[in-house]
Backbone bond lengths (Angstrom), bond angles and torsions (degrees), N, CA, C in turn:
res aa  C-N    CA-C-N  psi(-1)  N-CA   C-N-CA  omega(-1)  CA-C   N-CA-C  phi
1 M - - - 1.461 - - 1.520 110.76 -
2 A 1.321 115.55 146.51 1.461 120.62 178.71 1.519 109.63 -103.61
3 I 1.325 116.45 132.15 1.461 120.80 176.23 1.522 109.02 -74.99
4 V 1.333 116.63 122.48 1.464 121.18 -178.57 1.529 111.92 -108.46
5 G 1.314 117.15 -2.59 1.452 119.97 179.42 1.512 111.00 165.86
6 R 1.337 114.47 -168.79 1.460 120.64 178.31 1.524 109.34 -138.49
7 V 1.312 114.60 162.71 1.460 119.98 176.75 1.518 108.52 -74.00
8 E 1.330 115.89 115.74 1.468 120.32 -179.78 1.523 111.13 -79.72
9 S 1.335 117.35 -40.82 1.466 121.41 176.82 1.520 109.41 -163.93
10 L 1.330 114.72 161.29 1.464 122.74 -177.84 1.522 108.90 -126.30
11 W 1.347 115.61 137.59 1.462 119.93 -176.33 1.520 110.30 -140.28
12 R 1.319 114.71 146.95 1.457 120.55 168.79 1.524 108.02 -136.76
13 Y 1.322 114.84 164.95 1.457 122.46 -171.37 1.533 107.87 -132.76
14 P 1.332 117.76 88.40 1.466 120.68 -173.95 1.524 114.10 -55.35
15 V 1.353 116.66 -33.01 1.458 120.89 176.67 1.523 108.29 -120.84
16 K 1.304 116.06 128.95 1.457 120.89 -177.29 1.522 110.63 -55.28
17 S 1.317 116.47 125.96 1.466 127.10 177.36 1.520 114.54 76.88
18 M 1.354 118.06 -4.06 1.461 118.83 172.92 1.526 109.28 -86.22
19 R 1.327 116.08 173.97 1.464 120.82 -176.88 1.520 111.12 -59.60
20 G 1.323 115.57 143.18 1.451 120.50 177.33 1.515 111.74 -86.31
21 E 1.327 114.53 169.22 1.465 120.09 176.12 1.524 108.76 -123.96
22 E 1.325 115.66 136.82 1.461 121.40 178.58 1.519 109.18 -83.42
23 L 1.333 115.69 138.16 1.455 122.10 -177.16 1.526 110.94 -122.38
24 E 1.308 115.47 153.41 1.461 120.54 171.97 1.532 110.96 -81.99
25 E 1.326 116.12 -29.03 1.462 120.99 176.02 1.515 108.85 -150.54
26 M 1.337 116.86 156.89 1.459 121.48 176.98 1.526 109.30 -146.29
27 F 1.333 114.60 150.58 1.456 119.65 174.04 1.513 108.21 -94.10
28 A 1.335 116.08 121.14 1.464 122.08 178.36 1.520 108.46 -104.10
29 G 1.330 116.35 110.43 1.452 121.79 179.60 1.512 111.05 -106.15
30 Y 1.318 115.61 -179.23 1.466 120.10 -177.18 1.529 111.44 -65.28
31 A 1.325 116.73 -29.24 1.464 120.77 -178.93 1.525 112.71 -93.15
32 G 1.331 116.78 -1.01 1.458 119.31 179.11 1.516 112.20 129.53
33 V 1.318 114.92 -170.14 1.457 122.09 -178.83 1.528 109.58 -77.60
34 Y 1.310 116.63 133.14 1.462 121.48 179.79 1.532 109.68 -61.38
35 G 1.327 115.79 124.53 1.458 120.92 179.93 1.513 114.71 86.81
36 D 1.327 117.23 1.82 1.462 121.23 -177.13 1.525 111.12 -89.55
37 R 1.324 116.98 128.70 1.469 123.61 174.11 1.531 112.60 49.24
38 L 1.333 114.96 45.50 1.454 120.06 176.27 1.524 111.57 -73.72
39 F 1.328 115.61 -25.92 1.453 121.06 -178.41 1.523 110.46 -121.53
40 A 1.306 114.88 151.44 1.466 122.14 174.20 1.522 107.19 -155.82
41 F 1.309 115.02 164.87 1.464 120.40 173.28 1.521 107.92 -114.45
42 A 1.333 114.78 127.95 1.457 120.48 175.73 1.515 108.89 -91.29
43 S 1.327 115.24 141.85 1.459 120.98 177.86 1.516 110.01 -114.87
44 S 1.328 115.89 134.25 1.458 120.93 178.93 1.522 112.01 -66.66
45 A 1.339 117.46 -14.98 1.461 121.05 -178.82 1.519 112.65 -85.88
46 N 1.331 117.51 -9.20 1.457 120.65 -176.19 1.525 111.91 -100.93
47 A 1.327 114.91 163.88 1.456 120.99 -176.58 1.528 111.16 -64.77
48 K 1.337 116.29 147.17 1.461 120.34 -179.32 1.524 111.90 -61.33
49 G 1.321 117.02 -31.58 1.460 120.17 179.51 1.519 113.74 -72.24
50 F 1.331 116.25 -21.15 1.471 121.11 177.39 1.529 106.78 -146.51
51 P 1.330 116.30 79.34 1.467 120.30 -171.12 1.522 115.22 -83.46
52 Y 1.326 117.23 -2.69 1.454 120.38 -167.85 1.534 113.30 -72.27
53 L 1.324 115.28 140.36 1.458 121.06 167.18 1.525 107.21 -75.18
54 T 1.339 117.42 126.09 1.461 121.68 179.89 1.524 109.49 -132.38
55 G 1.320 114.68 -177.95 1.447 119.93 177.48 1.511 113.68 -63.34
56 R 1.321 116.92 -15.90 1.460 119.97 175.67 1.526 110.87 -69.18
57 D 1.331 115.71 -28.88 1.456 120.58 178.01 1.527 111.74 -92.16
58 Q 1.330 115.39 -41.71 1.460 122.17 -174.50 1.527 108.34 -137.25
59 R 1.329 116.33 96.46 1.460 120.34 -175.62 1.531 112.37 -59.27
60 Q 1.327 117.25 -33.96 1.455 120.77 -177.76 1.524 112.48 -64.93
61 L 1.327 116.96 -14.99 1.452 120.87 179.42 1.524 111.61 -54.74
62 L 1.325 116.92 -34.57 1.462 121.12 -178.59 1.523 112.91 -67.19
63 R 1.321 117.14 -14.67 1.465 120.94 -178.31 1.529 112.37 -96.42
64 Y 1.322 117.11 -2.36 1.462 120.81 174.71 1.530 108.41 -80.38
65 V 1.337 116.36 136.38 1.472 121.01 -173.01 1.529 110.10 -114.18
66 P 1.328 118.28 106.00 1.466 120.61 176.84 1.524 111.47 -85.18
67 R 1.326 115.87 144.00 1.464 121.03 177.98 1.521 108.65 -137.80
68 F 1.321 116.40 133.18 1.457 120.20 175.96 1.527 109.52 -67.54
69 R 1.310 115.11 135.14 1.459 120.92 -178.55 1.524 111.04 -68.23
70 F 1.345 115.87 -33.04 1.468 121.41 178.45 1.528 107.64 -124.87
71 P 1.332 117.98 79.55 1.472 121.28 -171.37 1.523 114.37 -58.57
72 D 1.328 117.71 -29.03 1.463 119.28 179.64 1.519 112.13 -66.19
73 K 1.347 117.09 -27.30 1.458 120.69 178.43 1.532 111.80 -79.73
74 A 1.320 116.45 -14.10 1.469 121.35 -174.91 1.518 112.89 -99.78
75 V 1.319 117.72 5.66 1.469 120.51 -177.46 1.523 111.53 -77.49
76 R 1.332 115.58 -46.15 1.469 120.85 -174.16 1.522 108.61 -156.40
77 P 1.334 118.46 164.76 1.464 120.37 175.82 1.521 111.24 -55.62
78 I 1.327 115.45 147.44 1.467 119.28 -171.45 1.523 113.11 -72.26
79 N 1.339 118.15 -18.97 1.471 120.12 180.00 1.525 111.17 -124.08
80 Q 1.325 116.92 34.09 1.469 120.57 -174.90 1.524 111.62 -57.69
81 V 1.314 117.77 -47.32 1.465 121.12 -177.02 1.520 110.64 -66.02
82 E 1.336 116.13 -46.13 1.461 120.16 -178.07 1.526 111.26 -64.31
83 A 1.324 117.43 -39.74 1.466 120.72 -179.97 1.520 111.29 -63.71
84 K 1.327 116.61 -43.25 1.463 119.84 -179.18 1.520 111.61 -68.49
85 T 1.327 116.32 -28.56 1.457 119.95 177.87 1.519 111.07 -65.15
86 L 1.339 115.34 -35.91 1.467 120.11 179.08 1.520 112.27 -74.54
87 S 1.359 115.86 -46.43 1.463 120.11 -178.24 1.520 109.46 -169.88
88 P 1.332 117.50 140.41 1.468 119.53 176.43 1.522 113.10 -69.37
89 L 1.349 117.24 -8.47 1.455 121.28 -177.28 1.527 112.69 -93.36
90 I 1.316 117.83 -7.12 1.457 120.99 -176.13 1.522 110.80 -80.45
91 N 1.332 116.09 133.89 1.460 120.17 172.76 1.523 109.11 -79.30
92 P 1.323 118.42 124.05 1.466 119.86 178.52 1.527 111.29 -70.02
93 V 1.321 115.68 166.05 1.455 122.72 -173.25 1.532 110.57 -98.59
94 S 1.334 115.62 139.39 1.463 120.80 175.96 1.522 110.76 -79.71
95 A 1.313 115.80 161.57 1.452 120.73 171.89 1.527 109.27 -65.08
96 S 1.318 117.04 167.80 1.461 121.04 -178.81 1.530 109.83 -71.19
97 P 1.326 117.89 158.66 1.472 120.25 177.99 1.522 112.87 -54.58
98 D 1.326 118.05 -38.03 1.465 120.54 179.66 1.525 111.50 -64.45
99 E 1.329 115.79 -33.81 1.469 119.89 -178.65 1.526 112.13 -78.98
100 L 1.340 116.81 -15.48 1.463 121.29 178.88 1.525 111.21 -111.15
101 M 1.322 116.26 31.13 1.462 120.73 177.09 1.525 110.68 -76.70
102 L 1.327 114.47 155.75 1.460 121.44 -176.71 1.519 111.05 -123.17
103 D 1.310 114.10 152.62 1.458 122.57 162.77 1.517 106.88 -115.88
104 V 1.321 116.61 147.37 1.463 121.17 -174.95 1.520 109.71 -125.28
105 E 1.329 115.27 126.78 1.469 121.32 175.25 1.526 108.98 -92.97
106 T 1.311 116.78 127.57 1.458 122.52 -179.23 1.522 110.53 -82.70
107 P 1.333 118.15 164.47 1.470 119.92 178.68 1.519 114.14 -58.53
108 D 1.340 117.77 -24.74 1.467 119.46 179.19 1.528 112.52 -93.89
109 G 1.339 117.56 12.75 1.457 121.26 170.76 1.515 116.37 91.25
110 K 1.318 118.84 1.92 1.459 121.00 176.81 1.525 109.77 -84.54
111 T 1.322 116.21 153.06 1.459 120.72 -179.66 1.527 109.69 -125.34
112 F 1.337 115.43 131.50 1.459 121.89 179.95 1.523 109.74 -131.17
113 P 1.327 117.68 147.88 1.467 118.97 166.74 1.527 109.45 -60.05
114 I 1.318 116.96 149.52 1.462 121.09 -176.48 1.527 111.91 -57.78
115 D 1.341 117.19 -29.22 1.465 120.32 -177.62 1.526 113.68 -98.98
116 D 1.322 117.75 14.98 1.467 121.89 178.64 1.533 109.51 -79.66
117 P 1.326 118.76 125.64 1.469 120.44 177.48 1.530 113.08 -55.97
118 A 1.330 117.24 -25.56 1.460 119.92 178.66 1.525 111.68 -65.34
119 L 1.333 116.68 -28.20 1.465 119.70 176.82 1.520 109.83 -68.84
120 I 1.319 117.51 -40.84 1.463 120.74 177.15 1.523 110.40 -61.22
121 E 1.312 116.92 -41.14 1.463 119.45 178.47 1.515 111.15 -62.87
122 S 1.320 116.74 -37.59 1.461 120.27 177.01 1.521 110.83 -65.02
123 L 1.319 117.05 -42.12 1.466 121.07 -179.04 1.530 111.72 -66.62
124 R 1.314 116.46 -30.04 1.464 120.05 -176.47 1.525 112.64 -79.84
125 A 1.315 117.81 -7.41 1.467 120.66 -178.24 1.527 110.05 -59.12
126 G 1.321 115.84 122.91 1.453 121.22 178.82 1.507 115.13 84.97
127 L 1.329 118.10 -4.28 1.464 121.43 179.76 1.524 110.77 -86.76
128 D 1.306 114.82 154.41 1.464 120.90 172.18 1.528 109.28 -60.12
129 H 1.323 116.94 147.55 1.465 121.47 -177.88 1.528 112.44 -62.20
130 K 1.332 117.49 -15.98 1.469 120.66 179.05 1.522 111.81 -68.59
131 H 1.310 117.70 -19.12 1.456 120.94 -178.16 1.536 110.40 -83.61
132 Q 1.314 116.57 87.33 1.456 121.47 170.58 1.531 106.97 -91.75
133 L 1.333 117.13 124.59 1.455 121.33 -169.13 1.527 112.38 -104.05
134 T 1.327 114.48 143.59 1.465 122.43 177.58 1.519 108.59 -133.73
135 L 1.322 117.21 134.05 1.459 121.27 177.91 1.527 110.26 -75.58
136 L 1.331 115.70 133.04 1.460 122.66 175.07 1.524 109.16 -114.56
137 R 1.331 115.87 142.73 1.461 120.25 173.79 1.521 108.84 -134.11
138 S 1.326 115.79 138.23 1.458 120.92 -177.36 1.524 109.61 -129.67
139 E 1.328 115.75 156.48 1.458 120.98 174.47 1.528 111.50 -80.51
140 R 1.340 116.87 -14.86 1.462 120.75 -179.51 1.521 109.19 -134.99
141 A 1.303 116.42 164.28 1.460 121.42 -173.49 1.526 111.89 -61.33
142 M 1.321 115.71 129.81 1.465 121.52 175.75 1.526 108.66 -88.26
143 T 1.318 115.38 68.74 1.455 120.99 -178.85 1.525 110.17 -83.49
144 D 1.328 116.26 158.50 1.462 120.06 -179.04 1.521 112.07 -71.31
145 C 1.335 115.81 -33.20 1.464 118.95 -172.44 1.519 108.50 -137.35
146 L 1.310 118.30 -106.74 1.459 122.67 179.33 1.535 110.77 -88.68
147 P 1.325 117.63 163.82 1.461 119.65 -167.60 1.522 117.12 -74.29
148 L 1.323 119.04 -15.90 1.460 120.32 -176.14 1.527 109.66 -132.40
149 S 1.321 117.02 129.69 1.465 120.96 177.69 1.524 109.45 -113.29
150 I 1.328 115.22 137.94 1.466 122.57 -173.35 1.519 108.91 -130.38
151 F 1.339 115.23 138.69 1.461 120.32 -175.54 1.524 108.25 -149.66
152 S 1.325 116.98 137.36 1.466 119.22 -179.90 1.526 111.29 -94.60
153 V 1.327 115.70 145.38 1.462 119.24 177.67 1.525 110.34 -66.29
154 Q 1.329 117.11 -23.72 1.466 120.09 177.44 1.527 111.25 -66.60
155 T 1.322 117.06 -32.10 1.463 120.08 178.63 1.523 110.52 -68.37
156 A 1.329 117.14 -41.63 1.469 120.04 175.96 1.525 110.02 -61.15
157 R 1.328 116.24 -41.32 1.463 120.31 -179.72 1.530 110.82 -65.47
158 K 1.333 116.27 -40.85 1.462 120.68 179.83 1.520 111.16 -63.01
159 L 1.322 117.06 -43.81 1.457 120.21 178.15 1.522 111.20 -63.78
160 G 1.325 116.32 -33.93 1.457 119.53 175.22 1.517 111.80 -63.00
161 E 1.319 115.93 -42.07 1.461 120.14 178.21 1.526 111.14 -64.63
162 E 1.320 116.17 -39.11 1.465 120.48 -176.95 1.523 112.71 -72.00
163 T 1.324 116.58 -31.95 1.464 120.22 -176.44 1.515 113.61 -100.63
164 G 1.331 116.76 -13.68 1.457 119.59 -175.18 1.518 112.44 74.65
165 L 1.328 116.57 21.12 1.457 122.19 -178.70 1.525 110.11 -116.72
166 T 1.319 116.07 159.20 1.452 120.50 169.76 1.518 107.28 -88.83
167 I 1.331 117.29 114.42 1.459 122.26 -172.78 1.526 109.91 -98.79
168 D 1.311 116.30 117.71 1.459 122.39 175.59 1.527 107.99 -79.32
169 K 1.320 116.72 121.53 1.474 120.91 -177.69 1.524 111.79 -58.26
170 R 1.350 117.32 -26.00 1.466 120.30 -176.70 1.523 112.92 -64.07
171 R 1.319 117.48 -17.53 1.468 120.23 176.46 1.532 111.39 -58.41
172 F 1.325 117.03 -26.59 1.457 121.15 -172.03 1.530 112.89 -94.02
173 R 1.320 117.60 -4.10 1.458 124.62 168.44 1.532 112.95 48.68
174 A 1.319 116.25 45.20 1.464 121.20 177.79 1.526 110.27 -81.39
175 N 1.322 115.79 159.20 1.463 121.07 170.56 1.529 111.46 -83.32
176 V 1.325 115.74 -41.77 1.466 120.89 -177.50 1.524 108.81 -123.04
177 Y 1.333 115.82 118.50 1.464 120.91 173.21 1.523 107.82 -99.84
178 L 1.325 115.82 130.21 1.453 121.97 -178.03 1.517 111.80 -106.66
179 D 1.304 115.54 143.17 1.465 122.65 168.14 1.522 105.33 -106.66
180 L 1.318 115.96 101.10 1.456 121.08 -173.34 1.532 111.57 -84.68
181 T 1.310 116.01 147.77 1.459 122.50 -178.00 1.531 110.02 -86.57
182 N 1.312 115.94 130.15 1.469 120.99 175.83 1.524 112.35 49.77
183 A 1.330 116.23 47.74 1.461 119.52 -177.26 1.521 110.28 -134.78
184 G 1.309 115.47 145.70 1.445 120.61 173.66 1.520 110.13 -91.84
185 G 1.308 116.82 -170.21 1.449 121.11 179.41 1.517 112.46 -64.95
186 F 1.319 115.01 148.32 1.460 123.60 176.11 1.534 112.91 67.39
187 A 1.325 117.05 18.42 1.473 119.86 178.53 1.518 111.78 -67.32
188 E 1.333 118.02 -23.14 1.463 119.69 178.59 1.527 112.13 -64.07
189 N 1.328 116.87 -18.68 1.474 119.61 175.46 1.528 111.71 -57.28
190 E 1.332 115.58 -30.86 1.473 119.97 -176.69 1.520 112.31 -71.63
191 F 1.337 116.83 -11.38 1.466 119.67 -179.81 1.528 112.70 -85.88
192 V 1.329 117.82 -11.08 1.466 120.33 -176.95 1.532 109.78 -60.10
193 G 1.323 115.21 130.74 1.460 120.50 -177.31 1.516 113.81 88.14
194 R 1.342 116.47 0.81 1.457 120.37 -179.00 1.532 109.39 -123.22
195 S 1.322 115.69 172.61 1.462 121.04 178.60 1.524 110.41 -111.25
196 L 1.313 115.73 149.77 1.457 122.65 175.45 1.521 109.27 -123.87
197 R 1.314 116.24 140.93 1.461 120.38 167.98 1.526 107.42 -98.12
198 I 1.320 116.21 128.07 1.453 121.41 179.09 1.514 107.92 -116.62
199 G 1.336 116.37 113.48 1.456 119.64 -174.63 1.508 111.21 74.73
200 S 1.337 115.67 -156.60 1.462 119.72 -173.74 1.519 113.72 -85.81
201 T 1.333 117.66 -16.31 1.459 119.93 -170.52 1.516 114.64 -125.78
202 V 1.314 116.94 -48.22 1.462 121.10 -166.59 1.527 111.43 -71.80
203 I 1.326 115.07 131.50 1.462 121.86 173.48 1.519 107.83 -122.84
204 V 1.316 116.37 130.39 1.461 121.12 -179.98 1.522 109.70 -124.41
205 S 1.315 114.93 150.45 1.461 121.74 173.64 1.529 107.81 -103.55
206 I 1.321 116.85 123.99 1.461 121.02 179.00 1.524 107.23 -83.40
207 V 1.323 116.20 112.15 1.457 121.73 -167.87 1.517 113.34 -94.14
208 K 1.325 117.09 -42.92 1.466 119.44 -174.35 1.515 110.72 -161.32
209 R 1.325 115.31 162.13 1.461 121.42 173.33 1.524 109.16 -76.14
210 D 1.315 115.03 156.27 1.460 122.01 -174.18 1.532 110.42 -94.44
211 T 1.324 116.34 112.42 1.464 121.43 177.04 1.519 109.37 -75.65
212 R 1.325 116.17 131.38 1.456 120.81 -171.36 1.522 113.49 -102.78
213 C 1.336 114.33 157.31 1.462 122.24 178.50 1.519 108.53 -131.77
214 M 1.329 116.50 -170.89 1.468 120.27 -174.37 1.529 113.56 -66.05
215 M 1.330 118.25 -9.51 1.475 119.86 178.86 1.524 111.91 -56.36
216 I 1.334 118.07 -34.32 1.468 119.27 -177.66 1.525 112.05 -73.46
217 T 1.314 117.49 -9.66 1.473 119.67 177.03 1.520 111.88 -82.26
218 I 1.334 118.02 -12.08 1.469 121.38 -173.04 1.522 110.54 -92.02
219 D 1.318 116.16 124.77 1.454 121.37 176.74 1.531 108.83 -67.52
220 P 1.348 118.69 126.51 1.468 120.20 -175.38 1.523 114.45 -68.54
221 D 1.320 117.82 -16.47 1.466 121.01 179.44 1.521 113.02 -98.04
222 T 1.327 117.15 -38.23 1.463 120.65 -173.87 1.527 113.46 -108.03
223 A 1.307 117.49 -18.33 1.469 124.45 -175.30 1.526 112.39 68.71
224 E 1.323 117.47 12.43 1.463 120.54 174.29 1.529 109.66 -76.09
225 K 1.341 115.94 149.68 1.455 120.95 -176.61 1.529 111.93 -97.52
226 T 1.336 115.02 141.30 1.467 122.53 173.76 1.522 107.46 -128.09
227 P 1.335 118.23 85.89 1.470 121.69 -174.98 1.521 114.05 -60.33
228 A 1.334 117.89 -23.02 1.462 120.48 -176.55 1.525 112.45 -61.03
229 I 1.333 117.49 -26.09 1.466 119.90 -178.29 1.521 110.27 -69.00
230 L 1.322 116.60 -50.16 1.465 119.69 178.64 1.523 110.93 -64.89
231 K 1.313 116.56 -36.81 1.459 120.04 178.44 1.525 111.19 -59.95
232 Q 1.327 116.97 -42.65 1.460 120.61 179.70 1.532 111.38 -67.53
233 V 1.326 116.45 -42.22 1.462 119.78 178.08 1.529 110.45 -61.50
234 A 1.319 116.32 -41.03 1.466 120.40 -179.13 1.520 112.00 -67.79
235 Q 1.326 117.03 -45.50 1.456 120.57 -173.31 1.522 113.51 -79.43
236 A 1.344 116.94 -33.81 1.465 119.46 -174.06 1.528 113.88 -104.89
237 H 1.347 117.03 -16.03 1.466 118.39 -171.90 1.524 112.59 -136.35
238 E 1.322 116.47 29.91 1.467 121.96 175.73 1.522 112.55 57.20
239 N 1.327 115.62 28.46 1.471 122.76 178.87 1.532 112.74 63.78
240 K 1.329 116.46 28.23 1.461 120.47 -178.20 1.524 110.20 -130.26
241 A 1.341 114.87 141.62 1.465 120.96 176.01 1.517 108.39 -155.34
242 G 1.340 116.42 124.56 1.454 120.65 -174.71 1.513 110.94 87.17
243 V 1.333 115.79 177.35 1.464 120.78 -177.06 1.524 110.81 -138.12
244 Y 1.331 114.50 158.88 1.458 122.62 174.48 1.521 109.17 -105.61
245 A 1.334 115.64 145.95 1.463 120.25 -179.27 1.520 111.21 -134.32
246 A 1.322 115.02 152.96 1.461 122.78 170.53 1.524 107.72 -109.04
247 V 1.318 116.50 141.73 1.459 121.20 -178.70 1.529 109.43 -85.28
248 L 1.330 116.17 122.84 1.465 121.93 178.51 1.525 111.79 -95.48
249 V 1.315 116.52 -37.95 1.465 122.31 175.40 1.518 106.72 -130.02
250 D 1.331 117.03 119.90 1.462 120.17 -174.90 1.520 111.37 -82.19
251 G 1.317 115.73 169.22 1.454 120.77 179.45 1.507 111.67 153.99
252 T 1.303 116.11 -167.98 1.460 122.61 -175.37 1.522 111.25 -98.92
253 I 1.324 115.09 132.08 1.463 122.81 174.09 1.521 107.57 -107.56
254 R 1.328 116.16 139.03 1.465 120.39 -179.67 1.531 110.75 -124.03
255 K 1.303 114.84 148.96 1.467 119.99 175.79 1.522 108.67 -57.26
256 G 1.339 116.23 133.51 1.458 121.22 -179.11 1.513 114.13 90.56
257 D 1.328 118.12 -6.84 1.463 120.54 179.36 1.526 111.47 -59.67
258 P 1.333 117.62 144.62 1.459 119.88 174.32 1.520 111.02 -71.19
259 V 1.321 115.20 150.29 1.457 122.25 176.27 1.523 106.07 -116.93
260 E 1.329 116.09 122.18 1.458 121.07 -172.61 1.528 111.21 -119.28
261 L 1.320 114.70 142.09 1.456 122.44 178.02 1.523 108.55 -115.33
262 P 1.347 117.15 126.37 1.474 119.26 -179.95 1.520 111.83 -59.44
């Protein structure tokens, strides 16, 4: 195998569309990243096929900061070692819902449990009255498409050059950011249809390019919009940036891990 880069950083998003958290390591399973997008808010104003409240509805959502109440329980499945000892085909077990509870800090510095009605009232500020919100919780990641999203820092840099802007990679809300070797922007496109080994264990299949929406226009710190970013992606890159992957062999990915292409 040839090393094509390394893991630049790892991120998960405990609540859909809220701020992500950077990790030193993550467990990537067949259903997605452990602890990723376990919670979301459904809005009565959105389509049944995609009911989630996102930054498209409430830009300030990206400034809410979720934190696991028991972070040690949110690192990896509770029986990962024991499950692998029995068989590499066994899906390990998650911690209990109580052990994976969250508290959320609002942009104005208040903190609420994820299931506190006061948090819903905060989220509804400035929204049309049609948005009646309901908390959703899942045992697996409520991702939009495939369970793992991958994005290279070179692609963010390339878009910065094309737009004349400083592009924060966090706009693209990937799980795995890659620092590719001897590659320009959008080089991850070449991995579509192929497999990558990340670290010593995890193997992923790169399935498709990631079609983008207005979420990438929202600054993750200020929630201000920069439409020029999406415009450039649409006009110069077929409205796609980054790639989606399916996990073929699960395991732990660590920051700095090599990324290998067969």
